[in-house]
C-alpha positions as CSV (number, residue, x, y, z in Angstrom):
1,M,-23.5,-13.4,4.4
2,F,-22.7,-16.4,6.6
3,S,-24.9,-19.5,6.4
4,W,-25.6,-20.4,10.0
5,V,-25.4,-24.1,10.2
6,S,-27.1,-24.5,13.7
7,K,-29.2,-22.9,16.3
8,D,-28.0,-21.3,19.5
9,A,-27.3,-24.6,21.2
10,R,-24.9,-25.8,18.5
11,R,-23.6,-22.4,17.4
12,K,-20.5,-22.5,19.7
13,K,-19.5,-26.0,18.6
14,E,-19.7,-25.6,14.8
15,P,-18.0,-22.8,12.9
16,E,-19.9,-20.5,10.5
17,L,-19.8,-21.2,6.8
18,F,-18.5,-18.1,4.9
19,Q,-19.6,-17.2,1.4
20,T,-17.2,-14.4,0.6
21,V,-14.5,-12.6,2.6
22,A,-16.2,-9.2,2.6
23,E,-19.5,-10.7,3.8
24,G,-17.7,-12.8,6.3
25,L,-15.9,-9.8,7.7
26,R,-19.1,-7.8,7.9
27,Q,-20.8,-10.6,9.8
28,L,-17.9,-11.2,12.2
29,Y,-17.7,-7.5,13.0
30,A,-21.4,-7.1,13.6
31,Q,-21.8,-10.3,15.8
32,K,-18.5,-10.6,17.6
33,L,-16.5,-7.3,17.7
34,L,-19.2,-4.7,17.7
35,P,-20.8,-5.8,21.0
36,L,-17.4,-5.4,22.7
37,E,-16.9,-2.0,21.2
38,E,-20.4,-0.8,22.3
39,H,-20.0,-2.2,25.8
40,Y,-16.8,-0.3,26.5
41,R,-17.6,2.9,24.4
42,F,-14.8,2.2,22.0
43,H,-16.3,4.6,19.4
44,E,-16.1,7.6,21.7
45,F,-12.3,7.1,22.2
46,H,-10.9,5.7,18.9
47,S,-13.0,5.2,15.8
48,P,-16.7,5.2,14.8
49,A,-18.5,1.9,14.2
50,L,-17.9,0.3,10.8
51,E,-20.7,0.2,8.3
52,D,-21.6,-2.0,5.3
53,A,-20.0,0.4,2.9
54,D,-16.7,0.0,4.7
55,F,-16.6,-3.6,3.8
56,D,-17.8,-3.2,0.2
57,N,-16.1,-0.1,-1.1
58,K,-13.4,-0.1,-3.7
59,P,-9.7,0.3,-2.6
60,M,-8.9,3.9,-1.8
61,V,-5.6,5.8,-2.2
62,L,-5.0,8.8,0.0
63,L,-2.7,11.6,-1.2
64,V,-1.0,13.7,1.4
65,G,1.6,16.5,1.1
66,Q,2.4,20.1,1.5
67,Y,1.0,22.6,-0.9
68,S,2.3,22.6,-4.5
69,T,3.9,19.1,-4.3
70,G,1.8,17.9,-7.2
71,K,-1.0,15.9,-5.5
72,T,-3.8,17.0,-7.9
73,T,-1.5,16.8,-10.9
74,F,-0.6,13.2,-9.8
75,I,-4.3,12.3,-9.9
76,R,-4.6,14.0,-13.3
77,H,-1.6,12.0,-14.5
78,L,-3.1,8.7,-13.3
79,I,-6.5,9.1,-14.8
80,E,-5.4,11.1,-17.8
81,Q,-8.3,13.6,-17.6
82,D,-9.5,16.5,-15.6
83,F,-12.0,15.9,-12.8
84,P,-14.7,18.2,-11.4
85,G,-13.4,20.6,-8.8
86,M,-9.8,20.3,-9.9
87,R,-7.5,23.3,-9.5
88,I,-3.8,23.3,-10.1
89,G,-1.3,26.0,-9.3
90,P,2.0,26.9,-7.5
91,E,0.0,28.6,-4.7
92,P,-2.2,26.5,-2.2
93,T,-5.1,25.7,-4.6
94,T,-6.8,22.6,-3.2
95,D,-8.6,23.8,-0.1
96,S,-10.9,20.7,0.1
97,F,-10.9,17.0,0.6
98,I,-12.0,15.7,-2.8
99,A,-12.9,12.0,-3.2
100,V,-12.4,11.2,-6.9
101,M,-14.7,8.3,-7.6
102,H,-16.3,6.4,-10.4
103,G,-19.8,7.6,-11.5
104,P,-22.0,7.3,-14.6
105,T,-21.9,11.0,-15.3
106,E,-19.4,13.8,-14.5
107,G,-20.4,15.9,-11.5
108,V,-19.8,17.0,-7.9
109,V,-21.5,15.7,-4.7
110,P,-21.1,18.2,-1.8
111,G,-20.0,16.9,1.6
112,N,-23.3,17.2,3.5
113,A,-25.1,15.1,0.8
114,L,-22.2,12.7,0.7
115,V,-22.3,11.7,4.4
116,V,-25.9,10.7,4.2
117,D,-25.4,8.3,1.3
118,P,-25.4,4.8,2.7
119,R,-23.6,3.5,-0.5
120,R,-20.5,5.6,0.3
121,P,-18.1,4.9,3.1
122,F,-18.2,8.5,4.4
123,R,-21.2,8.6,6.7
124,K,-19.2,8.8,9.9
125,L,-17.4,11.9,8.7
126,N,-20.4,14.0,9.8
127,A,-18.8,13.9,13.3
128,F,-16.3,16.5,12.1
129,G,-19.1,19.1,11.6
130,N,-20.0,21.7,9.0
131,A,-16.6,23.4,9.0
132,F,-15.2,20.1,7.5
133,L,-18.2,19.1,5.4
134,N,-18.1,22.4,3.6
135,R,-14.6,21.5,2.6
136,F,-15.4,18.0,1.5
137,M,-16.8,16.8,-1.9
138,C,-16.9,13.9,-4.2
139,A,-15.9,14.3,-7.8
140,Q,-17.4,11.5,-9.8
141,L,-16.7,10.7,-13.5
142,P,-16.7,7.7,-15.8
143,N,-13.1,6.7,-16.0
144,P,-11.6,3.2,-16.3
145,V,-9.0,3.8,-13.6
146,L,-11.8,4.7,-11.1
147,D,-13.6,1.4,-11.9
148,S,-11.0,-0.3,-9.6
149,I,-9.9,2.4,-7.2
150,S,-11.0,5.7,-5.6
151,I,-8.5,8.5,-4.9
152,I,-8.7,11.0,-2.1
153,D,-7.1,14.4,-2.8
154,T,-6.4,16.5,0.3
155,P,-5.7,20.2,1.0
156,G,-2.1,21.2,0.8
157,I,-0.5,21.1,4.3
158,L,0.5,24.6,5.4
159,S,3.0,25.9,7.9
160,G,2.3,28.2,10.8
161,E,-0.1,28.1,13.8
162,K,-2.5,30.6,12.2
163,Q,-3.1,28.4,9.1
164,R,-3.7,25.3,11.2
165,I,-6.3,27.0,13.5
166,S,-8.1,28.8,10.7
167,R,-9.2,25.4,9.1
168,G,-12.0,25.2,11.7
169,Y,-11.7,21.4,12.0
170,D,-9.1,18.9,13.2
171,F,-7.1,18.3,10.0
172,A,-4.9,15.6,11.5
173,A,-8.0,13.8,13.0
174,V,-9.7,13.7,9.6
175,L,-6.5,12.3,8.0
176,E,-6.3,9.7,10.7
177,W,-10.0,8.7,10.0
178,F,-9.1,8.3,6.3
179,A,-5.8,6.5,7.0
180,E,-7.7,3.8,8.9
181,R,-10.0,3.1,5.9
182,V,-7.8,3.5,2.9
183,D,-5.6,0.9,1.3
184,R,-2.6,3.1,0.4
185,I,-1.3,6.4,1.7
186,I,1.0,8.3,-0.6
187,L,3.1,11.1,0.9
188,L,4.2,13.5,-1.8
189,F,7.4,15.7,-1.5
190,D,8.6,18.4,-3.9
191,A,12.3,17.9,-4.7
192,H,12.7,21.7,-4.3
193,K,11.3,22.1,-0.8
194,L,11.9,19.3,1.7
195,D,11.2,21.3,4.8
196,I,8.6,19.4,6.8
197,S,6.3,22.0,8.5
198,D,4.9,21.5,12.1
199,E,1.5,20.6,10.7
200,F,3.0,18.0,8.2
201,S,5.0,16.5,11.1
202,E,1.8,16.3,13.1
203,V,0.0,14.6,10.2
204,I,2.7,12.0,9.7
205,K,2.6,11.2,13.4
206,A,-1.2,10.8,13.1
207,L,-0.6,8.1,10.5
208,K,1.2,6.0,13.1
209,N,0.1,2.4,13.1
210,H,-0.5,2.6,9.4
211,E,3.1,2.5,8.3
212,D,2.4,-0.6,6.2
213,K,0.1,1.6,4.0
214,I,2.5,4.5,3.5
215,R,4.5,5.0,0.3
216,V,6.6,8.2,-0.3
217,V,7.0,9.9,-3.6
218,L,9.8,12.4,-4.3
219,N,8.1,14.4,-7.1
220,K,9.4,16.9,-9.6
221,A,12.8,15.1,-9.6
222,D,13.4,15.9,-13.3
223,Q,14.0,19.5,-12.4
224,I,17.3,18.9,-10.6
225,E,20.7,17.5,-11.6
226,T,21.8,13.9,-10.6
227,Q,24.2,15.1,-8.0
228,Q,21.6,17.4,-6.4
229,L,19.0,14.6,-6.6
230,M,21.3,12.4,-4.5
231,R,21.6,15.1,-1.9
232,V,17.9,15.7,-1.9
233,Y,17.1,12.0,-1.5
234,G,19.5,11.7,1.4
235,A,18.0,14.8,3.1
236,L,14.5,13.4,2.7
237,M,15.4,10.1,4.2
238,W,17.1,11.8,7.1
239,S,14.0,14.0,7.7
240,L,11.6,11.1,7.5
241,G,13.7,9.0,9.8
242,K,13.3,11.6,12.5
243,I,9.5,11.8,12.2
244,I,8.3,8.3,11.3
245,N,10.6,6.9,14.0
246,T,10.9,3.3,12.8
247,P,14.2,1.3,12.2
248,E,13.0,0.3,8.8
249,V,13.7,2.5,5.8
250,V,10.5,3.8,4.2
251,R,10.2,3.1,0.4
252,V,10.6,6.3,-1.6
253,Y,9.7,6.5,-5.3
254,I,11.6,9.1,-7.3
255,G,10.1,10.6,-10.4
256,S,8.1,13.3,-12.1
257,F,4.5,12.4,-12.2
258,W,2.9,14.5,-14.9
259,S,2.7,14.5,-18.7
260,H,5.2,17.3,-19.4
261,P,8.6,16.7,-21.0
262,L,11.4,16.0,-18.6
263,L,13.4,19.1,-18.0
264,I,16.6,17.2,-17.2
265,P,16.3,13.8,-18.9
266,D,19.5,12.3,-17.5
267,N,17.7,10.0,-15.1
268,R,14.9,9.0,-17.5
269,K,15.6,5.2,-17.0
270,L,15.5,5.6,-13.2
271,F,12.2,7.6,-13.3
272,E,10.6,5.0,-15.6
273,A,11.6,2.1,-13.3
274,E,10.4,3.9,-10.2
275,E,7.1,4.8,-11.9
276,Q,6.7,1.2,-12.9
277,D,7.2,0.0,-9.4
278,L,4.7,2.5,-8.0
279,F,2.2,1.6,-10.7
280,K,2.5,-2.1,-9.8
281,D,2.0,-1.3,-6.2
282,I,-1.2,0.6,-6.9
283,Q,-2.4,-1.9,-9.5
284,S,-2.2,-4.7,-6.9
285,L,-4.7,-2.9,-4.6
286,P,-7.9,-4.5,-5.9
287,R,-6.5,-8.0,-5.7
288,N,-5.3,-7.4,-2.1
289,A,-8.3,-5.4,-1.0
290,A,-9.9,-8.3,1.0
291,L,-6.6,-9.0,2.7
292,R,-6.2,-5.3,3.7
293,K,-9.7,-5.3,5.2
294,L,-9.0,-8.5,7.1
295,N,-5.7,-7.0,8.4
296,D,-7.4,-3.8,9.5
297,L,-10.2,-5.6,11.3
298,I,-7.6,-7.7,13.2
299,K,-5.8,-4.5,14.2
300,R,-9.1,-3.0,15.3
301,A,-10.0,-6.1,17.3
302,R,-6.7,-6.0,19.2
303,L,-7.1,-2.3,20.0
304,A,-10.7,-2.9,21.2
305,K,-9.5,-5.7,23.5
306,V,-6.9,-3.5,25.1
307,H,-9.4,-0.7,25.4
308,A,-11.8,-3.0,27.2
309,Y,-9.0,-3.9,29.7
310,I,-8.2,-0.2,30.3
311,I,-11.8,0.9,30.8
312,S,-12.6,-2.1,33.1
313,S,-9.4,-1.4,35.1
314,L,-10.4,2.3,35.6
315,K,-13.9,1.2,36.7
316,K,-12.4,-1.3,39.2
317,E,-10.3,1.4,40.8
318,M,-13.1,3.9,41.2
319,P,-14.7,4.4,44.7
320,N,-18.5,3.8,45.0
321,V,-19.4,7.0,46.8
322,F,-16.9,9.6,47.9
323,G,-13.8,11.1,46.3
324,K,-14.6,10.2,42.8
325,E,-13.2,13.4,41.2
326,S,-9.9,13.2,43.0
327,K,-9.5,9.5,42.2
328,K,-10.3,10.2,38.6
329,K,-7.5,12.7,38.4
330,E,-5.1,10.3,40.1
331,L,-6.0,7.5,37.7
332,V,-5.6,9.7,34.6
333,N,-2.2,10.8,35.8
334,N,-1.1,7.3,36.5
335,L,-2.5,5.8,33.3
336,G,1.0,4.7,32.2
337,E,1.3,2.5,35.3
338,I,-2.2,1.0,34.5
339,Y,-0.9,0.3,30.9
340,Q,2.1,-1.6,32.4
341,K,-0.1,-3.6,34.8
342,I,-2.4,-4.7,31.9
343,E,0.6,-5.5,29.8
344,R,2.0,-7.9,32.5
345,E,-1.3,-9.5,33.5
346,H,-2.6,-10.2,30.0
347,Q,0.7,-10.6,28.1
348,I,-0.2,-7.8,25.6
349,S,2.5,-6.2,23.4
350,P,3.2,-2.5,24.2
351,G,2.5,-1.7,20.5
352,D,-1.2,-2.6,20.9
353,F,-1.9,0.2,23.4
354,P,-3.4,3.5,22.3
355,S,-1.4,6.7,22.6
356,L,-1.0,7.5,26.3
357,R,-1.2,11.3,25.9
358,K,-4.3,11.0,23.6
359,M,-6.0,8.6,26.0
360,Q,-5.4,10.9,29.0
361,E,-6.9,13.8,27.1
362,L,-10.0,11.8,26.2
363,L,-10.5,10.5,29.7
364,Q,-10.6,14.0,31.2
365,T,-14.1,14.5,29.9
366,Q,-15.5,11.0,30.7
367,D,-17.7,10.0,33.6
368,F,-15.8,6.9,35.1
369,S,-18.9,5.8,37.0
370,K,-20.6,4.9,33.7
371,F,-17.7,2.6,32.7
372,Q,-18.4,-1.2,32.6
373,A,-16.6,-3.9,34.5
374,L,-14.7,-6.6,32.8
375,K,-17.0,-9.1,30.9
376,P,-14.9,-12.1,30.0
377,K,-17.6,-13.6,27.7
378,L,-17.3,-10.6,25.3
379,L,-13.5,-10.9,25.2
380,D,-13.6,-14.6,24.7
381,T,-15.9,-14.1,21.7
382,V,-13.3,-11.7,20.1
383,D,-10.5,-14.1,21.0
384,D,-12.4,-16.9,19.2
385,M,-12.9,-14.6,16.2
386,L,-9.1,-13.8,16.0
387,A,-8.0,-17.4,16.6
388,N,-10.5,-19.4,14.4
389,D,-12.7,-17.3,12.2
390,M,-9.8,-15.1,10.8
391,A,-7.8,-18.2,10.0
392,R,-10.6,-19.6,7.9
393,L,-11.1,-16.2,6.2
394,M,-7.4,-16.1,5.5
395,V,-7.7,-19.3,3.4
396,M,-10.7,-17.8,1.6
397,V,-8.7,-14.7,0.8
398,R,-6.1,-16.8,-1.1
399,Q,-8.9,-18.7,-2.9
400,E,-10.5,-15.4,-4.0
401,E,-7.2,-14.0,-5.2
402,S,-6.5,-17.1,-7.3
403,L,-9.9,-16.7,-9.0
404,M,-9.2,-13.1,-9.8
405,P,-5.6,-13.0,-11.1
406,S,-6.4,-10.3,-13.7
407,Q,-8.0,-7.9,-11.2
408,V,-5.7,-4.9,-11.6
409,V,-6.2,-1.2,-12.2
410,K,-6.5,-0.5,-15.9
411,G,-6.8,2.6,-18.0
412,G,-5.3,6.0,-17.8
413,A,-1.5,6.1,-17.3
414,F,-1.4,2.4,-16.3
415,D,-2.2,1.4,-20.0
416,G,0.6,3.6,-21.4
417,T,3.3,1.7,-19.5
418,M,2.0,-1.8,-20.1
419,N,1.9,-2.5,-23.8
420,G,3.7,-1.7,-27.0
421,P,7.3,-0.3,-27.5
422,F,6.9,2.2,-24.6
423,G,6.2,-0.5,-22.0
424,H,8.9,-0.7,-19.3
425,G,12.0,-2.5,-20.5
426,Y,10.8,-3.0,-24.1
427,G,13.8,-3.6,-26.4
428,E,16.2,-3.8,-23.4
429,G,18.1,-6.6,-21.8
430,A,16.6,-9.9,-22.9
431,G,14.1,-7.9,-25.0
432,E,16.8,-6.4,-27.2
433,G,16.2,-7.3,-30.9
434,I,12.6,-8.2,-30.3
435,D,11.5,-6.4,-33.5
436,D,14.6,-7.2,-35.6
437,V,14.4,-9.5,-38.6
438,E,17.9,-10.8,-37.9
439,W,18.8,-12.9,-34.8
440,V,20.1,-10.3,-32.3
441,V,22.8,-12.7,-31.1
442,G,24.2,-13.0,-34.6
443,K,26.1,-9.7,-34.5
444,D,28.4,-11.0,-31.7
445,K,28.4,-14.6,-32.8
446,P,31.8,-14.5,-34.6
447,T,33.4,-13.5,-31.3
448,Y,31.7,-16.3,-29.4
449,D,32.6,-18.8,-32.2
450,E,36.3,-18.2,-31.7
451,I,35.9,-19.2,-28.0
452,F,33.6,-22.1,-28.9
453,Y,36.2,-23.8,-31.2
454,T,38.8,-23.6,-28.4
455,L,36.6,-25.7,-26.1
456,S,37.1,-29.0,-28.1
457,P,33.7,-29.5,-29.7
458,V,32.8,-33.0,-30.7
459,N,30.3,-33.4,-33.7
460,G,29.8,-29.6,-33.5
461,K,28.8,-29.6,-29.7
462,I,30.6,-28.9,-26.4
463,T,29.9,-30.7,-23.1
464,G,28.6,-29.0,-20.0
465,A,32.0,-29.4,-18.3
466,N,33.8,-27.6,-21.1
467,A,31.1,-24.8,-21.3
468,K,31.3,-24.4,-17.5
469,K,35.0,-23.6,-17.7
470,E,34.2,-20.6,-19.9
471,M,30.9,-19.5,-18.3
472,V,32.3,-19.2,-14.8
473,K,34.8,-16.6,-16.1
474,S,31.8,-14.2,-15.9
475,K,31.9,-14.6,-12.1
476,L,28.2,-14.9,-11.9
477,P,26.9,-17.3,-9.2
478,N,26.1,-20.9,-10.1
479,T,22.4,-20.4,-9.6
480,V,22.4,-17.7,-12.3
481,L,24.6,-19.7,-14.7
482,G,22.4,-22.7,-14.2
483,K,19.4,-20.8,-15.3
484,I,21.4,-19.5,-18.3
485,W,22.4,-23.0,-19.2
486,K,18.7,-24.1,-19.0
487,L,17.6,-21.3,-21.3
488,A,20.5,-21.8,-23.8
489,D,20.2,-25.6,-24.1
490,V,17.2,-25.1,-26.4
491,D,17.0,-28.8,-27.6
492,K,17.6,-30.1,-24.0
493,D,20.3,-32.6,-25.1
494,G,22.8,-31.5,-22.3
495,L,25.2,-30.1,-24.9
496,L,25.6,-26.7,-26.6
497,D,26.2,-26.2,-30.3
498,D,27.7,-23.0,-31.6
499,E,24.4,-21.1,-31.7
500,E,23.4,-22.2,-28.2
501,F,26.8,-21.3,-26.9
502,A,26.5,-17.8,-28.5
503,L,23.0,-17.5,-26.9
504,A,24.5,-18.5,-23.4
505,N,27.1,-15.7,-23.8
506,H,24.4,-13.2,-24.9
507,L,22.4,-14.0,-21.8
508,I,25.5,-13.7,-19.6
509,K,26.0,-10.2,-21.1
510,V,22.3,-9.3,-20.4
511,K,22.8,-10.3,-16.8
512,L,26.1,-8.5,-16.4
513,E,24.5,-5.3,-17.7
514,G,22.0,-5.4,-14.8
515,H,18.9,-6.8,-16.5
516,E,16.8,-9.7,-15.3
517,L,16.8,-13.0,-17.1
518,P,13.5,-14.1,-18.6
519,A,11.6,-17.0,-17.1
520,D,11.3,-18.6,-20.5
521,L,13.3,-18.0,-23.7
522,P,11.6,-15.3,-25.8
523,P,10.8,-16.4,-29.4
524,H,13.2,-13.8,-30.9
525,L,16.2,-15.3,-29.0
526,V,15.6,-18.8,-30.2
527,P,18.5,-19.8,-32.5
528,P,17.5,-19.8,-36.2
529,S,18.3,-23.5,-36.7
530,K,16.0,-24.4,-33.8
531,R,13.0,-22.4,-35.0
532,R,11.8,-25.0,-37.4
533,H,11.1,-27.2,-34.4
534,E,9.1,-24.6,-32.6
């Protein structure tokens, strides 16, 4: 935890010394933010108090989608083994929230037992009652992927009012609870059914304020032709644009996330590249976990401050004796005006305010006479935390990240795409000819030699000016050609011999074909005459 460097008299003057980011966040929350939350009953309106497990738990990935979009299969694909409680089928099969987590032995922990375990970050879920807890479990198993992350599988989202009511608990509220605590939210769509049901639309709206965590996967894309895939992708983007309601385009990964052969392999390269991008995103979660927790705590602190202003404003407007009930109704109806007043007085962004409709619903059942008046000292403490403590923690986040560069998700499907000839891009672009005995540039060298000898070589070498005349014909920008020159001038003498010139042309071809240039020249591309110097 923190090391306190002074007693109460000096505590305000000297900052705390943090040991780790997680411990620092826990201490800051308990001592600076929690008192404000409790004073203004933040937990009754927005989110339960955070516990130690919320700061210590592994990164979590939440999978959300309509039934039969491949959520459970996606998990099976990532960890490359079955997990307890897993059921897969075209009909709505997963009817529970399943937290797939690491454990020494394979087994299932039911929901009621799970929410009393202080080591798990699920204790506050008991507020959703038995109807939910009977549909919640933890599947634990020893798996290398789960060493680094936990995955939450959710029931398939259905359509129709009857389905929604028959759940017996507030499905959208549960997802909102998870969204606040997870590191990544993956929305899965089936390429064959893009209709977004009312419940799914409600769920996506419940994820508002967590857009930075959302990634969209268009699954089962190998089952449709390229032309249809383009139309499906366009239709999905149009539908999402109407619901998510942000000017930015959400990132959509296209692929087929299971271990079956591709039905239509035309877009294999696209699927491989998309899968690689998604895997990189998931693999970065452990390294960015501390930053995500810091970011979420800042968001929570800003909301808690706004909440304090709202509650204290309502308290200020309430009469002491008569007409309390009628005044309460008037204040709830005019809450939008109170929001605008607070916004003007305290220079708060409109985006920091909670949902007006939801706040009005929650206020209907509250006793305004029990609300607290504004206490500047509590707000000043939170402001100090945001302005000073968070800045110091931010520096620590970067230091921790630099000490853990190799902290990525390993095992399962992640290993299959990292090493060996089936790694992404192996044998393509600058990697072409990596396993060949002969120099891969050699097959085109006679063509390049003809050009080389028209460029007035002196002592078997051409100058940079002469090489430039030929290289600019590729129409590549100077920044790219400069990098190619640097890679091709292997002996760093500012001139190119015939092999180096051939290498430069080979790298131009690699770039023109749409591949990235390597940061350093790979050993298999070094010209044969230069290898004795390596």
